[in-house]
C-alpha positions, 0 to 999 in steps of 0.5 A: 500500500505504501512504499515510502512516505513523509508527514508534515504539520502545516498551518498556523500554530494552535488554531489551524494546524493539520497534517499532510502525508506525502506518499509514494504508493506501493501498487494501486491504492486510494485515499479512502483505503489509506484512511481506513487502514490508518484508522485501525492503527492511529488515533484520529488526531494522528491521521493526516487530513491530506494525502498527496501521492508523489513519485518519489520523496524529494531529497536535497543533493547537498545534504541528503535530507528531506527537501521540504520546499519541494514538498510544499510545491507538490502540496500546492499543486495537489493531486486529483487521485481517487475523487468520485465525480460530484453529482448534480446536487452538489454542483448546485452548491459549490460553496458547500463543497468549498466549506467542507474542504476548508474545515477538513483541510482537504483539496478534494472530497469523496462526496459519499464518504462520511464526515467522520471518515474524512477526519472530522470530529465533534469540534469540527462538526460544530465548526462546519455547521457554523460556517455553513449557516454563516456563508449560506444563510441557513439555520442547520443544527448539529443534529441536521449535520449528523443525520446528513453526514456526507457531502452528497446527503447534506447538499440534497437536504439543503435542496429540500430533497428527501433524504433518509437518515443513515441510521434508519436504513442501517442493517445492524444484523449485517454489522454484527456479521461483519465484525464477528470474530473468526478466531474462537477459543480452542477446546483445550484452552476452554477446558483448561479455563473451566477446570481451573475455575471449578477447582480453585473458585473458592480461592480464586482472586481477580489478580490481574484485571484489564480495565478499559474506560478508567477515565470515564465516570463509571470506569473511575468508580469501578477502578475505585471499587477494585482498589478498595475491595479486591487485591487485584492489580489493575491494568488500565488502558488509557488513550493518549492526551497531549502533555499528560501521561496515562497515569496523569489522566487517571489521577485527573479523572479521579479529581475531576469526578471527585471519586477519591484520593489515590494514595501511593499504595493504590497507585502501586496496584495501577498499571497505566497503559497508553493505547486505544481500544479501537486500534489494532492490538489495542494501540499497544506495541507488539511486545506489550500486547503479547505480554498482556495476552498471557498476563491478564486474568479478566477484562472489564470493558467500560470504554465507549463513546457516549453521545445521544446525537452522533450517528452510527458511523461517528461512534462505531470505532469506539463502540463496535470496533473497540469491542471487537478488538477486546474480544480478540484480545480475550481469546488470544492464547489464554482465555480471559472472561469479559465483563461488558458494560452495555446500556438500556438504550439497546431497547427502544424507548417506550417498551414495557417489561424488557427482559434480560434474556429477550430476543434482541433481534426484534429491536434492531430496526427500531433503534434510532440513535447512533449510540443505541445502534453501536451499543446494540451491535457491540453487545451482540458481538459479546453474546456471539463470542459467548456462544462460541465459548468465551466466558462473558457477562453483559451489564445493561446500565441505566442512568448513572447518578452520583455515589450515595455517600460522597459528593460526586457527579458526572458534569455531562450527565443529562439528568444533571443538565436538566436540573441545572436548566431548571434551577438556573432559569427558575422554571420547570417544564410541564413534562411526564418524565420518570427519573431513573438513576442508579448510584455510581458506587452501587453500580460498581459494587455490583459489577466487581462483585459479579466479576469475582463470581465468574461461575455465577455471572458467566453467560448472563445479562444483568439489568442494572436499571433502577426499578423505583423511579421518581416522577419529575413532578415529585422532584419539582415539589421537593425542590420547592420544599427546599426553598427553590422558587420554580415556575411551571411552564410549558415545555416549549417556553422552557426550551426557549428560556434554555436557548436564550440562556445558551446564547447569552454571556452569563456564567452558565451559558456553557451549561445551557449550551450543553443542555440545548445540544441534547434537547435538540436531539430530542426534538419532541417533548414526548421523548420524556414520556417514553420510559421503558420498564425492565425485568431483573430476574438475574440481577435480583438473584445476584443482589441476594447473593452479594447481600446488596439492596437496590437504593430507590430513587426517592426523596431521601436519595434526592435530598442527599444528591441536592446536598452533594450538588450544592456542595460541589457548586454544580447547582445553586443554593436555594433562596431560603427565607431569612430567619428573623423575628417574622420567620421564627419557624424557619427550618421547622416542618409542620403537617396540618390535617383538615387543611383544605378550608376553614381553621386548617387552611388558616393555620397552615397559611400562618405557619408557612408565613412564619417560615415553616415548611408545611404539608397540607393534608386533606381529602379535597386536593383541588382546595389544597392546590389553591392553598399551596399556590397562595402560600408559594405566592407569599414565598412560603413552602408547602406540599399537598397530601391527599389524606383521610385521617380515618384510613390508618394506612393512608395516614402513615403513607402521608406522614412518610411522604411529608417527611421524605420531601420536607424532613422530619416533622416538628409540628403536627396540627390535628385539625381534621374534624366534623361537627353535627348538631343533633338531638339525642332523641332524634338518633342520628347514629350515622352522624354520631359515628362519623364524629367518633371516626374522625374526631377520635379515631382520626386524631389517634391515627395521626398521633400514632403516625408521628409520635414514635419519631418525635420521641426518638428525636426527643423533640416535637409538638402535637397541637390538637384542635379540640373545642370549648366543648371539650371543657363543657358539655353543650346541648345539641352537641352531646356526641361532639362534646364527647369526642372532644372530651376524649381529645382533652383526656387523651392529651392530658395523659399523653402530655405527662408521658412524653414530657421527658422526651422533649415532646409538647402537647397543646390543646386549642379550644375554640368556641364558635368559629365562622367555618363550613363546619356548622353547615353540614348538620341535618337535624334541623330541630337541633340546629334551629334551637342551639346553633349560634354562629348566625346570631352573633359575631363569632371567631374567624379562622385566623384567630385560631391560627394566631393561638396555634402560632403563640403555642408553637413559638415558645422556647423549649423550656416553656409549654402551653398546655391549653388555649381557650379562645371564645367569642367576646359575646359567648364566654364560658 
């Protein structure tokens, strides 16, 4: 192919530098063939942008050295070899071809060769789109360019001709056949491997691990887990980076992701290797490659290119060819089990109950993104190799969040970018999005645990995808509960806010630009609604063996993540109410039952204005939402909880939800209650029973749900809204008064029992109050004879709320046992 050659760097230093290869060919060859051969051996930045075919290398006669001036003249002339005639659609836009040549530093272009095969990469793709838009007056997006990534297809797209996406017509099964290995492990080596595993599995350690992708987020945590919980020596294949050693890149990734501090002992167990999975022999020299063929015991293949926008052709080298090379390494001379890190993206969006052992061929033509397609092909290559005898396991991971115990996050994570987009714009989109995250430390613990159990993991696929997700509406509520001021807007309005912020000169414009890049790939907000669900039979069985439990995506985990992200400076801190005299309940958490109207609504609003975070509990959710809006308009924090106090289970679930979103309860206001005027002789037994159920049993249910926690924390305040009817019996209210006497008696005894644990109990005893309570009586005789609300000036709900505020604002050493509040005209 090549007899002799010379490569020179040309162009301006730092911004316009590119490589030119001057080649004396050996036989017949072309630019395309040279580039394809070099892609297997060199990283993209070492592949020349120009290939100039010459008859001989010019030499200075006086010194025998290279005659560079003569080469430059040859470059100016160029060579017209191996260029297809341009089709008519390209000739209609000659300026487009000129832009491609300029960006790629090429004299000529094969119009049917992909941009990335011509030496392009993501930075040049951005430059190409920018220059095309500026010079041709267009508004192409990155996704447009990636979908039409040859000069021919881009020209047709610009001319408004129908062009099918290169991904849409891709035959993934054929890709698997093309890349499937021809060299399989021998029967002798397989028998030796399994015999050794059976005899020594109880003593077997993962002594020499080959890890790819150690500088990525998941790979870094896998490396951390190997160093902390095994005795393995870890060989890390790391791509070269200018000015940085392979070990320097590993240290840098640990620092960038805040994974851990690498001490001297840990570094002694890391063997950094400069290479690239997409290159021949993994980019290693022959001696190093042959040494590792015999040295390595197991392989964890975590390397890969993650990009939701790029097409198949842009990602295939890293994801497909890289996996092919790893499998060739795994079967060379000595059998080395492969643990392949895959993704849930190998399933199309919107499918339910996706199984670990599903027939993946049925999904091949339904995958849209280049990332999903390349990972599907890579996974099939692994399974194909396993079918020929190679011990292998596949781990399909969902979204990876930060670890549970340490503040860390991948700054390029989509979930983080969405969160930043919401908090920095102070708006949230009205979308249906189930947030799925698996903590990075949990994921790495599972993979390393199964790595050590080769007899259990071999041949299996594991779905490391969180089965318990969080609806984004719950996250928006949790964020508001933490003090973030967030407005719910349509997805379209939110998208335009992000787009405007990306184009601005604000300090967060780069973050918005990264988010916009991904949102443009989504195009349809319906994307968020298309969440798939997955079964996990293999994983759940393995978790039991490993003694692990999957951490759910719940408020507790999200609280912890918010704390971590604020400490890292990745999200802003909430604008909490200042703790001054007007906000004496700042930081306190209260739950108010019967909050949908009347006294309960007034108490909740007063508590929120005083700085408390309030859980509004009642049966009428529409009323609660209106109250929540009023509270938030005043700068307060409130959440809504549908709760029937007569339903013991519903009460416990509601309290648990309140505490998961707002924090442990400091104040319980037992306000839910009913009142019916009845003459005993008229026997309104259903109304009697309802008063007993709500006023007595409902109060007990709520006390039961919160008291143990308050006693354990040695703080808390239970406020029971009783009645003056709990101090004196009133005609027409015999049963009602009986229920309130119960509340008073129960409160008095409980007060004495829990005083030593720092828990206070207060009874608020209102007289007649202007509320809906008196309008529900059906015994007209009793109502006409005894009801006084319409006959005099009675109390307002706010009067009772003020009494509650007085009780709860007292210092710890001061306890208000009872407050009797009566209309001025109706003392008792």
